[in-house]
C-alpha positions as a Markdown table, in Angstrom:
| # | Residue | x | y | z |
|---|---|---|---|---|
| 1 | Met | 3.3 | -10.4 | 3.8 |
| 2 | Pro | 0.1 | -8.9 | 5.3 |
| 3 | Ile | -2.1 | -6.5 | 3.5 |
| 4 | Tyr | -3.1 | -3.4 | 5.4 |
| 5 | Glu | -5.9 | -1.0 | 4.6 |
| 6 | Tyr | -5.6 | 2.7 | 4.9 |
| 7 | Gln | -8.0 | 5.5 | 4.3 |
| 8 | Cys | -7.2 | 9.1 | 3.4 |
| 9 | Glu | -8.8 | 11.6 | 5.7 |
| 10 | Ser | -8.7 | 14.3 | 2.9 |
| 11 | Cys | -10.0 | 12.5 | -0.2 |
| 12 | Gly | -11.6 | 9.5 | 1.5 |
| 13 | Lys | -10.0 | 6.9 | -0.8 |
| 14 | Lys | -9.2 | 3.5 | 0.6 |
| 15 | His | -5.9 | 1.8 | -0.2 |
| 16 | Glu | -4.7 | -1.8 | 0.3 |
| 17 | Ile | -1.0 | -1.8 | 0.9 |
| 18 | Val | 1.3 | -4.9 | 1.2 |
| 19 | Gln | 3.7 | -4.2 | 4.0 |
| 20 | Arg | 6.0 | -6.1 | 6.4 |
| 21 | Tyr | 5.0 | -6.2 | 10.0 |
| 22 | Thr | 8.1 | -4.2 | 10.9 |
| 23 | Asp | 7.4 | -1.4 | 8.4 |
| 24 | Met | 6.2 | 2.0 | 9.6 |
| 25 | Pro | 2.5 | 2.8 | 9.0 |
| 26 | Leu | 1.9 | 5.1 | 6.0 |
| 27 | Thr | 1.0 | 8.7 | 6.8 |
| 28 | Lys | 0.7 | 10.3 | 3.4 |
| 29 | Cys | -1.9 | 9.5 | 0.8 |
| 30 | Pro | -0.3 | 8.5 | -2.6 |
| 31 | Glu | -3.2 | 10.1 | -4.5 |
| 32 | Cys | -3.6 | 13.6 | -2.9 |
| 33 | Gly | -0.9 | 13.8 | -0.2 |
| 34 | Gly | -3.4 | 14.0 | 2.6 |
| 35 | Thr | -3.2 | 12.3 | 6.0 |
| 36 | Met | -3.8 | 8.5 | 6.0 |
| 37 | Arg | -5.1 | 6.4 | 8.9 |
| 38 | Lys | -4.8 | 2.6 | 9.2 |
| 39 | Leu | -8.1 | 0.8 | 9.2 |
| 40 | Ile | -9.0 | -2.3 | 11.2 |
| 41 | Ser | -10.5 | -4.9 | 8.9 |
| 42 | Ser | -11.9 | -8.3 | 9.3 |
| 43 | Thr | -10.0 | -11.3 | 8.0 |
| 44 | Ser | -11.2 | -13.5 | 5.2 |
| 45 | Phe | -9.7 | -16.6 | 6.8 |
| 46 | Ile | -12.4 | -19.0 | 7.8 |
| 47 | Leu | -12.0 | -22.5 | 9.3 |
| 48 | Lys | -14.7 | -24.8 | 7.9 |
| 49 | Gly | -15.4 | -28.5 | 8.1 |
| 50 | Thr | -14.6 | -31.0 | 10.8 |
| 51 | Gly | -11.5 | -31.2 | 12.9 |
| 52 | Trp | -11.3 | -27.6 | 14.0 |
| 53 | Tyr | -13.0 | -27.9 | 17.3 |
| 54 | Lys | -12.1 | -29.7 | 20.6 |
| 55 | Thr | -15.2 | -31.9 | 20.3 |
| 56 | Asp | -14.1 | -33.1 | 16.8 |
| 57 | Tyr | -11.0 | -34.9 | 18.2 |
| 58 | Ala | -11.1 | -38.4 | 19.7 |
| 59 | Thr | -10.1 | -38.5 | 23.4 |
| 60 | Thr | -8.9 | -41.5 | 25.3 |
| 61 | Gly | -11.3 | -41.1 | 28.2 |
| 62 | Gly | -14.5 | -40.2 | 26.3 |
| 63 | Gly | -15.6 | -36.6 | 26.6 |
| 64 | Gly | -17.0 | -36.4 | 23.2 |
| 65 | Lys | -20.3 | -34.6 | 22.2 |
| 66 | Ala | -22.5 | -37.6 | 23.2 |
| 67 | Asp | -20.8 | -37.8 | 26.6 |
| 68 | Lys | -21.2 | -34.1 | 27.3 |
| 69 | Leu | -24.9 | -34.1 | 26.2 |
| 70 | Ala | -25.6 | -37.1 | 28.4 |
| 71 | Lys | -23.9 | -35.5 | 31.4 |
| 72 | Gly | -26.1 | -32.4 | 30.9 |
| 73 | Asn | -29.4 | -34.2 | 31.2 |
| 74 | Gly | -28.3 | -36.9 | 33.8 |
| 75 | Ala | -28.6 | -39.8 | 31.4 |
| 76 | Lys | -25.8 | -42.2 | 30.6 |
| 77 | Pro | -24.2 | -42.1 | 27.2 |
| 78 | Glu | -25.3 | -44.8 | 24.8 |
| 79 | Lys | -22.7 | -47.5 | 24.2 |
| 80 | Lys | -22.3 | -48.9 | 20.8 |
| 81 | Pro | -22.4 | -52.7 | 20.5 |
| 82 | Glu | -19.0 | -54.2 | 20.0 |
| 83 | Ser | -18.5 | -56.2 | 16.9 |
| 84 | Lys | -17.3 | -59.8 | 17.5 |
| 85 | Pro | -14.4 | -61.0 | 15.4 |
| 86 | Gln | -15.4 | -63.5 | 12.7 |
| 87 | Pro | -13.8 | -67.0 | 13.0 |
| 88 | Lys | -11.3 | -67.7 | 10.3 |
| 89 | Leu | -12.4 | -70.5 | 8.1 |
| 90 | Glu | -9.6 | -72.8 | 6.9 |
| 91 | Pro | -10.1 | -75.1 | 3.9 |
| 92 | Thr | -10.3 | -78.7 | 4.8 |
| 93 | Pro | -7.6 | -80.9 | 3.3 |
| 94 | Lys | -8.7 | -83.4 | 0.7 |
| 95 | Ser | -8.0 | -87.0 | 1.5 |
């Protein structure tokens, strides 16, 4: 359930109240009985690390950061050299 912040207009105290989304907002201060108003507060939920942005996901047709940067300055994106598969060495049979 979300936590809502209220402030009393009479005594000025702030209250953090756990309420359902469907509950009616509080109008009376539990301390002094004065009028309460709901505050708009910032969230503490922060997305950190990789994988949260569109540029962090692999795309089938390119379009990553390197491609976008290259398009912006007119240069072609650098291609990484492909690694060649190593031949499998089989043991020679003893005669």
